[in-house]
Legacy VTK file of the C-alpha trace (Angstrom):
# vtk DataFile Version 3.0
C-alpha trace
ASCII
DATASET POLYDATA
POINTS 356 float
0.207 5.887 -227.156
1.086 2.952 -224.942
4.300 1.368 -223.716
5.032 -1.754 -225.817
6.505 -3.489 -222.753
4.128 -2.853 -219.837
1.121 -1.225 -221.539
1.223 2.039 -219.560
-0.555 4.904 -221.305
1.955 7.580 -222.305
1.700 11.081 -223.749
2.107 11.360 -227.499
5.765 11.689 -228.437
7.074 10.090 -225.239
10.664 8.899 -225.604
10.471 6.300 -222.844
8.066 4.722 -220.369
8.267 6.371 -216.956
6.946 3.200 -215.289
9.222 0.461 -216.639
11.902 2.549 -218.410
11.478 0.955 -221.844
12.426 3.115 -224.842
9.490 3.967 -227.110
8.766 6.132 -230.158
5.741 6.851 -232.258
5.390 4.617 -235.285
3.422 7.270 -237.117
0.660 9.863 -236.882
-2.441 8.506 -235.161
-0.832 5.101 -234.502
-0.556 3.569 -231.001
2.251 1.134 -231.798
5.801 1.969 -230.812
9.217 0.950 -231.962
12.381 0.903 -229.869
14.658 3.903 -230.143
18.339 3.711 -230.797
20.168 3.713 -227.435
22.154 6.770 -226.380
21.376 10.469 -226.411
22.028 12.660 -229.439
24.881 15.156 -229.399
23.249 18.406 -230.460
26.066 20.934 -229.902
29.726 21.070 -228.882
30.684 21.890 -225.307
31.668 25.515 -225.940
28.406 26.536 -227.609
26.814 29.646 -226.107
23.488 29.324 -227.936
21.867 26.051 -228.970
18.468 24.886 -230.112
16.064 22.835 -228.060
16.037 19.309 -229.537
12.287 19.119 -229.061
10.768 22.466 -230.102
13.726 24.265 -231.670
13.572 27.221 -229.271
16.886 28.932 -228.478
18.664 27.873 -225.279
21.433 30.045 -223.862
23.510 28.210 -221.230
24.633 30.376 -218.336
28.143 30.029 -216.994
28.504 26.757 -215.113
25.161 25.275 -216.134
25.281 21.627 -217.184
21.587 20.726 -217.058
19.095 23.027 -218.804
15.338 22.702 -219.185
13.657 24.456 -222.088
11.263 27.051 -220.700
8.938 26.605 -223.696
8.410 22.854 -223.998
10.199 21.392 -220.955
12.728 19.269 -222.865
16.146 19.088 -221.193
19.751 18.947 -222.332
22.927 18.138 -220.435
26.605 18.846 -221.001
28.816 15.760 -221.110
32.258 14.836 -222.358
31.096 14.830 -225.984
29.126 18.078 -225.813
25.489 18.999 -225.252
23.088 16.052 -225.422
19.355 15.758 -225.123
18.119 13.995 -221.975
15.891 11.132 -222.970
14.671 10.305 -219.466
13.219 13.404 -217.847
10.472 13.030 -215.242
8.842 15.014 -212.472
6.927 14.489 -209.250
3.635 16.388 -208.982
3.332 19.057 -206.297
0.724 17.734 -203.841
1.418 19.587 -200.584
0.205 23.156 -200.191
1.826 25.891 -198.104
-0.710 25.370 -195.303
-0.004 21.629 -195.199
3.744 22.247 -195.123
3.320 24.784 -192.302
1.344 22.226 -190.274
4.042 19.586 -190.875
6.795 21.953 -189.758
4.744 22.837 -186.666
4.686 19.163 -185.649
8.439 18.823 -186.234
9.397 21.965 -184.324
7.173 21.274 -181.331
8.409 17.743 -180.680
9.974 17.235 -177.264
9.061 18.225 -173.704
10.803 21.607 -173.746
9.884 22.723 -177.257
6.163 23.481 -177.051
5.063 26.529 -179.054
8.495 26.826 -180.682
6.994 27.581 -184.070
4.558 30.152 -182.669
7.456 31.933 -180.988
9.547 31.895 -184.175
9.484 34.255 -187.139
8.970 32.815 -190.613
11.598 34.496 -192.801
11.079 32.572 -196.045
8.934 29.812 -197.494
8.731 28.875 -201.161
8.322 25.903 -203.460
10.783 25.254 -206.279
11.268 22.405 -208.731
14.781 21.120 -208.063
16.652 18.839 -210.503
17.967 15.537 -209.154
19.874 12.841 -210.968
18.347 9.477 -210.085
21.281 7.065 -210.320
20.637 3.289 -210.231
23.290 1.669 -208.025
23.632 -2.020 -207.198
25.838 -2.417 -204.107
27.392 -5.643 -202.808
29.105 -5.208 -199.439
31.211 -7.953 -197.871
31.504 -7.590 -194.106
33.863 -9.468 -191.795
32.622 -8.833 -188.261
33.364 -10.183 -184.816
30.729 -12.706 -183.796
29.648 -11.039 -180.588
27.634 -14.026 -179.339
30.628 -16.347 -179.577
32.910 -13.612 -178.275
30.783 -13.175 -175.163
30.773 -16.915 -174.550
34.534 -17.129 -174.917
35.034 -14.094 -172.673
32.868 -15.666 -169.980
34.851 -18.907 -170.178
38.137 -17.015 -169.994
36.923 -14.995 -167.013
35.872 -18.143 -165.177
39.237 -19.807 -165.786
41.057 -16.692 -164.643
38.948 -16.690 -161.520
40.022 -20.260 -160.789
43.681 -19.455 -161.402
43.783 -16.245 -159.392
41.682 -17.658 -156.579
43.931 -20.727 -156.306
47.023 -18.549 -155.940
45.685 -17.253 -152.564
47.903 -15.108 -150.328
48.778 -12.017 -152.252
45.257 -11.334 -153.578
43.454 -11.108 -150.265
39.838 -11.648 -149.347
38.358 -9.564 -152.137
39.905 -11.785 -154.838
38.615 -14.901 -153.088
35.159 -13.330 -152.952
35.214 -12.514 -156.714
36.424 -16.008 -157.534
33.684 -17.592 -155.484
31.154 -15.458 -157.299
32.443 -16.646 -160.679
32.604 -20.317 -159.743
29.419 -20.627 -157.751
28.832 -22.700 -154.605
31.117 -25.531 -155.689
34.082 -23.273 -156.375
36.011 -23.909 -153.185
35.857 -27.673 -153.465
36.883 -27.467 -157.124
39.968 -25.460 -156.217
40.931 -27.890 -153.507
40.613 -30.839 -155.877
42.617 -29.195 -158.690
45.520 -27.923 -156.609
48.191 -25.451 -157.636
50.221 -27.906 -159.691
47.336 -28.940 -161.914
46.694 -25.261 -162.780
50.320 -24.545 -163.516
50.492 -21.884 -160.860
54.245 -22.176 -160.749
54.343 -20.034 -163.928
55.001 -16.307 -163.665
51.889 -14.283 -163.029
52.214 -12.240 -166.263
52.456 -15.428 -168.322
49.341 -16.869 -166.735
47.483 -13.609 -167.425
48.492 -13.681 -171.086
47.405 -17.297 -171.435
44.044 -16.566 -169.873
43.267 -13.563 -172.045
44.369 -15.373 -175.198
41.939 -18.237 -174.753
39.038 -16.248 -176.210
40.461 -15.921 -179.723
38.756 -13.782 -182.366
35.551 -15.449 -183.526
34.415 -13.783 -186.773
31.745 -14.254 -189.387
31.488 -13.072 -192.977
28.247 -12.050 -194.613
26.979 -10.146 -197.649
24.931 -6.946 -197.504
23.340 -6.460 -200.942
21.159 -3.487 -201.769
19.828 -1.782 -204.898
19.264 1.971 -204.904
17.724 4.585 -207.116
19.949 7.139 -205.447
19.014 10.840 -205.758
21.861 13.280 -206.285
20.922 16.948 -206.244
22.107 18.503 -209.516
23.024 21.894 -208.024
26.230 22.759 -206.179
24.455 25.459 -204.160
22.128 22.822 -202.684
24.642 20.096 -201.836
24.201 21.080 -198.182
20.716 19.581 -198.492
21.821 16.442 -200.351
19.638 13.477 -199.273
21.591 10.809 -197.362
19.058 8.070 -196.855
15.898 9.323 -198.513
13.838 7.783 -201.306
11.453 9.752 -203.481
8.105 8.189 -204.418
9.280 7.249 -207.907
6.095 5.276 -208.580
4.267 8.632 -208.716
6.600 10.300 -211.191
5.311 11.297 -214.607
6.957 12.559 -217.751
8.133 16.121 -217.315
5.546 18.576 -218.583
6.243 22.251 -217.981
2.606 23.109 -218.705
1.575 21.258 -215.531
3.710 23.511 -213.315
2.258 26.718 -211.892
3.810 29.747 -213.567
4.721 31.198 -210.171
6.973 28.251 -209.284
10.544 28.253 -210.544
12.035 25.305 -212.424
15.761 25.383 -211.783
18.591 24.242 -214.034
21.544 22.249 -212.729
25.321 22.619 -212.709
26.257 19.032 -211.847
26.640 16.651 -214.781
25.415 13.074 -214.836
28.994 11.732 -214.769
29.744 13.726 -211.615
26.433 12.599 -210.113
27.336 8.958 -210.735
30.645 9.362 -208.920
28.940 11.130 -206.033
26.260 8.442 -205.837
28.956 5.758 -205.498
30.585 7.654 -202.636
27.312 8.215 -200.798
26.128 4.635 -201.282
29.456 3.361 -199.978
28.973 5.480 -196.849
25.380 4.304 -196.475
26.336 0.634 -196.788
29.054 1.106 -194.159
26.578 2.805 -191.861
24.093 -0.065 -192.208
26.824 -2.612 -191.495
27.913 -0.771 -188.330
24.305 -0.622 -187.154
24.262 -4.432 -187.186
27.744 -4.983 -185.717
29.776 -2.882 -183.316
33.047 -4.615 -184.135
33.903 -4.879 -187.853
37.291 -6.102 -188.963
36.893 -5.611 -192.708
34.344 -4.096 -195.067
34.389 -3.835 -198.848
31.723 -2.634 -201.263
31.571 -3.336 -205.012
29.091 -1.362 -207.101
27.496 -1.341 -210.528
26.211 2.058 -211.672
23.781 2.488 -214.571
22.626 5.484 -216.585
20.022 7.425 -214.673
17.325 9.964 -215.341
16.689 13.602 -214.543
13.895 14.070 -212.004
12.479 17.472 -211.124
11.119 17.401 -207.566
8.903 20.057 -205.973
10.777 21.080 -202.827
9.535 23.394 -200.091
12.213 25.512 -198.406
11.313 27.216 -195.130
13.499 29.277 -192.804
12.500 30.325 -189.295
14.272 32.549 -186.782
13.938 31.850 -183.050
15.822 34.363 -180.921
18.654 34.525 -183.432
18.781 30.776 -184.074
17.933 29.695 -187.612
15.819 26.649 -188.413
15.865 25.527 -192.044
13.463 22.915 -193.389
13.617 21.089 -196.717
10.429 19.146 -197.447
9.376 16.935 -200.335
6.467 18.753 -201.948
5.131 15.496 -203.323
5.020 13.390 -200.137
5.283 16.107 -197.498
8.163 14.305 -195.765
11.340 16.112 -194.628
14.225 15.351 -197.002
16.916 16.492 -194.578
17.459 17.049 -190.898
16.729 20.460 -189.463
19.560 22.895 -190.046
20.123 25.332 -187.233
LINES 1 357
356 0 1 2 3 4 5 6 7 8 9 10 11 12 13 14 15 16 17 18 19 20 21 22 23 24 25 26 27 28 29 30 31 32 33 34 35 36 37 38 39 40 41 42 43 44 45 46 47 48 49 50 51 52 53 54 55 56 57 58 59 60 61 62 63 64 65 66 67 68 69 70 71 72 73 74 75 76 77 78 79 80 81 82 83 84 85 86 87 88 89 90 91 92 93 94 95 96 97 98 99 100 101 102 103 104 105 106 107 108 109 110 111 112 113 114 115 116 117 118 119 120 121 122 123 124 125 126 127 128 129 130 131 132 133 134 135 136 137 138 139 140 141 142 143 144 145 146 147 148 149 150 151 152 153 154 155 156 157 158 159 160 161 162 163 164 165 166 167 168 169 170 171 172 173 174 175 176 177 178 179 180 181 182 183 184 185 186 187 188 189 190 191 192 193 194 195 196 197 198 199 200 201 202 203 204 205 206 207 208 209 210 211 212 213 214 215 216 217 218 219 220 221 222 223 224 225 226 227 228 229 230 231 232 233 234 235 236 237 238 239 240 241 242 243 244 245 246 247 248 249 250 251 252 253 254 255 256 257 258 259 260 261 262 263 264 265 266 267 268 269 270 271 272 273 274 275 276 277 278 279 280 281 282 283 284 285 286 287 288 289 290 291 292 293 294 295 296 297 298 299 300 301 302 303 304 305 306 307 308 309 310 311 312 313 314 315 316 317 318 319 320 321 322 323 324 325 326 327 328 329 330 331 332 333 334 335 336 337 338 339 340 341 342 343 344 345 346 347 348 349 350 351 352 353 354 355
């Protein structure tokens, strides 16, 4: 069958297109046409149910305590626990496992041996554990609009330079109590024509009869607070790990290669690799995605400006999908110090910083 919107070839019985997200359903046996499905997932069991049937193959599913995302071990269909009870997950995808253990080991070798004083770190370390597991992530679409009011540093520098020059004129013209060093600093600020300028202006023209503290306040206040307001807009398909035990390895600023994802098919996963269930619901994942995106937007704003007076982020969050990602976990010991690596088994890239 094919997607009626973008034409992508899909497996028979696909509920949606993994390329464009359009809802599809088979029009009939042997037919390639598709009709839109009714929006929203079906409630298949109340929240307290201890045994329920897979909405796809009818096999029994027994939720363990705390589980909120379960994948059927027979057909790969998934269900999630929400406010209304257990629902079938209509958008369930996976990333193929492309990186082997040898490739991951080579990648970790390059990471560990970076730096002048870290040569042969991996060779001198003991590998305690390395395994690949399919981890569930909620992919939450978030549209963020951040308004930033920041100090215009270019204008601020110009105003500070002007203020400093004027202060140099004032303090240099006061003479006497500031000594030769002050005169030297003033001459440096004013340039070669500074002395003649002071003589032409005179003390009266500069208002040097005012108290010294008042003159200082006037000089420092001349710069003002030049600011500018701009918008930082960004759209995310933000991944939220669906397991409390793995929140330590929650991606902060990492994007999976979603263009390579395919519909989840348990038959395409090696029997020796575990497919884990989740205990974080989609509603909780949405809230967490908003918090993390807010932090990420703030971080990006502070990378552009050192002085920010005000920052505000508004967000729109849409329904996401469940994505199972092949993740390599590796733990090394080097003289009692632990190095933990979490690598994307699809792209080979590290998802998180090294834990030690």
